[in-house]
VEXVOMAR-143395 format. One record per residue (C-alpha): residue number from 1; residue in one letter; x, y, z. Coordinates in pm, 1 decimal. Layout:
BEGIN
[r NUM,"A",[X,Y,Z]]
...
//
This chain:
BEGIN
[r 1,"G",[16008.5,3146.3,6687.1]]
[r 2,"P",[15996.5,3211.0,6316.8]]
[r 3,"L",[16069.1,3563.0,6205.9]]
[r 4,"L",[15724.6,3603.7,6051.3]]
[r 5,"E",[15548.6,3549.6,6385.3]]
[r 6,"R",[15764.7,3786.1,6592.1]]
[r 7,"R",[15648.5,4127.6,6698.8]]
[r 8,"L",[15854.0,4436.4,6613.7]]
[r 9,"M",[15986.0,4468.4,6968.8]]
[r 10,"D",[16117.7,4110.7,6956.5]]
[r 11,"V",[16315.0,4152.2,6632.1]]
[r 12,"R",[16687.9,4212.6,6653.6]]
[r 13,"L",[16830.8,4506.6,6462.2]]
[r 14,"R",[17018.2,4291.5,6211.3]]
[r 15,"E",[16696.3,4097.8,6137.4]]
[r 16,"L",[16489.3,4412.8,6079.4]]
[r 17,"P",[16522.9,4438.4,5698.3]]
[r 18,"L",[16422.6,4073.1,5653.8]]
[r 19,"W",[16134.1,4116.3,5900.2]]
[r 20,"V",[16004.6,4421.3,5709.0]]
[r 21,"T",[16006.5,4225.8,5382.4]]
[r 22,"T",[15787.4,3955.2,5539.5]]
[r 23,"R",[15515.9,4205.2,5636.0]]
[r 24,"D",[15193.9,4244.3,5438.5]]
[r 25,"F",[15147.7,4604.3,5322.5]]
[r 26,"S",[14810.2,4565.5,5154.1]]
[r 27,"P",[14545.2,4825.1,5241.3]]
[r 28,"Q",[14345.9,4570.0,5443.2]]
[r 29,"A",[14654.0,4470.6,5644.7]]
[r 30,"L",[14738.6,4835.2,5715.1]]
[r 31,"L",[14382.9,4900.5,5830.8]]
[r 32,"R",[14392.9,4592.5,6055.7]]
[r 33,"G",[14721.7,4713.6,6203.9]]
[r 34,"A",[14581.9,5061.5,6265.6]]
[r 35,"Q",[14273.2,4908.9,6429.2]]
[r 36,"R",[14489.0,4688.0,6653.6]]
[r 37,"A",[14701.9,4988.3,6751.0]]
[r 38,"W",[14393.2,5197.2,6832.4]]
[r 39,"D",[14236.9,4914.9,7036.0]]
[r 40,"S",[14559.1,4869.8,7229.3]]
[r 41,"Y",[14591.7,5243.3,7296.6]]
[r 42,"Y",[14226.5,5276.7,7392.6]]
[r 43,"N",[14233.1,4983.7,7634.0]]
[r 44,"K",[14559.2,5095.3,7794.0]]
[r 45,"Y",[14495.0,5468.5,7838.9]]
[r 46,"I",[14128.4,5556.5,7784.9]]
[r 47,"N",[13915.3,5259.0,7892.2]]
[r 48,"V",[14043.4,5227.4,8250.0]]
[r 49,"K",[13877.7,5247.0,8592.9]]
[r 50,"K",[14094.1,5529.0,8726.0]]
[r 51,"G",[14182.1,5737.6,8424.8]]
[r 52,"G",[14410.2,6033.9,8411.8]]
[r 53,"P",[14502.1,6300.0,8161.3]]
[r 54,"A",[14775.5,6084.3,8001.1]]
[r 55,"G",[14566.1,5928.6,7725.5]]
[r 56,"V",[14399.9,6248.6,7610.8]]
[r 57,"S",[14722.7,6448.2,7639.7]]
[r 58,"M",[14900.1,6195.1,7415.2]]
[r 59,"L",[14627.1,6236.0,7153.8]]
[r 60,"L",[14662.6,6613.8,7177.4]]
[r 61,"A",[15042.5,6595.1,7150.9]]
[r 62,"G",[15012.6,6365.8,6849.0]]
[r 63,"Y",[14770.6,6607.2,6683.9]]
[r 64,"C",[15006.0,6900.8,6748.1]]
[r 65,"F",[15300.1,6709.3,6603.5]]
[r 66,"L",[15110.1,6603.7,6290.1]]
[r 67,"S",[14971.8,6953.3,6241.2]]
[r 68,"Y",[15319.9,7102.5,6265.5]]
[r 69,"A",[15463.3,6839.6,6029.3]]
[r 70,"W",[15190.6,6899.3,5770.6]]
[r 71,"N",[15239.7,7278.1,5783.4]]
[r 72,"Y",[15620.1,7280.4,5813.9]]
[r 73,"Q",[15689.9,7399.5,5459.1]]
[r 74,"H",[15451.0,7691.5,5500.1]]
[r 75,"I",[15593.3,7781.1,5841.5]]
[r 76,"K",[15948.6,7763.0,5709.1]]
[r 77,"R",[15871.2,7996.9,5418.0]]
[r 78,"Y",[15700.6,8243.8,5652.5]]
[r 79,"R",[15999.8,8241.2,5886.1]]
[r 80,"W",[16235.3,8346.9,5605.5]]
[r 81,"R",[15993.0,8604.1,5464.9]]
[r 82,"K",[15926.4,8765.9,5802.8]]
[r 83,"Y",[16242.7,8978.5,5820.9]]
[r 84,"H",[16318.1,9033.7,5453.2]]
//
């Protein structure tokens, strides 16, 4: 189909720059995309009959990663200051 209607997983690597330029990056579009991603995640991992720890553990791992990324500069400075 047309490049505009393809999902990210269906785009070939050489078509990626053109596909990115066709995307809408307005605040409303970004919020809609985040809502679609959350709904997909929730329905796949959280809202199931026989749930397991996978969904919650992914949220926890994501939180740990973001927390580390946000504090990386502070952690890096502390690491160098620790022994000097």
